[in-house]
Structure formats: structure tokens, C-alpha cells
N, C-alpha and C positions, 0 to 999 in steps of 0.2 A: 403158548402164555402159563398152561399148569404145571410145564418146567419148570419156569419162575416161582411158583406160588409153592412149590415143593421143596427148593433152594433155599426163600425165603424163610421157610417155616423148617428148616435146619439148620440154615444162617442162628435162627430164633433160640432153636434149642442149645446150639453150640454155646451159643454168647451167657446165655442165662445160667449156666452149667456153668462158667467163667467167669461168672460174677460178672460182669456185663451189662449192665440191668436196661440204660439208655440205649448200646446197639439194639441188643434185643426186643425191648417195646416199637424201634425203629423199623424193623425188619418186621413185628409182627403186625403192623399197622400196614406196609406196606404189603402183608400177602391179605389182610381185612380186607383192602380195597382193591387186590386182583382176584378176588373172591368175588366180593358182589360185582364186577364188572362181568367177570365169568357172570354168574346167576342172571344176571339183565339180559346181558344179551343172551343169552340161551333160552329163556322166556321170551325173547323177541321172536326168537327163533320159532318156538314150540306153538306160539302163536302161532302163526305167519306175518307176522307183522315186517320183517326182514326176512328177507332173502340172501343168503349167502351164495353167492357163484361159485 
């Protein structure tokens, strides 16, 4: 999951340098969604609500 976040952030950075603003925005939105998902999952595991086996 973290690998996909890094890939999307790199794609967003390269796209913004090349002037492809719509692609950069889409990649950044995908990265934000994945970051939020990972953060929520981390908090659920840290609080003991969800157990990952």
C-alpha cells in the first residue's frame, strides 16, 4: 500500500513538472485517498479495534 502511495506521489510530481495538471491532480487525489485509508487502518490497529493476523 505504501508502495502505491510513493508511486502516485512521484507520478504527480513528474506530471506537474511537465505541465500535465489534470494528471497531477488525479495522482495526488489517489495518493490522498490511500494515505487516509492507511491512517484509518493504522489507528484502528493501534487502538486494538481491528486485529491483523
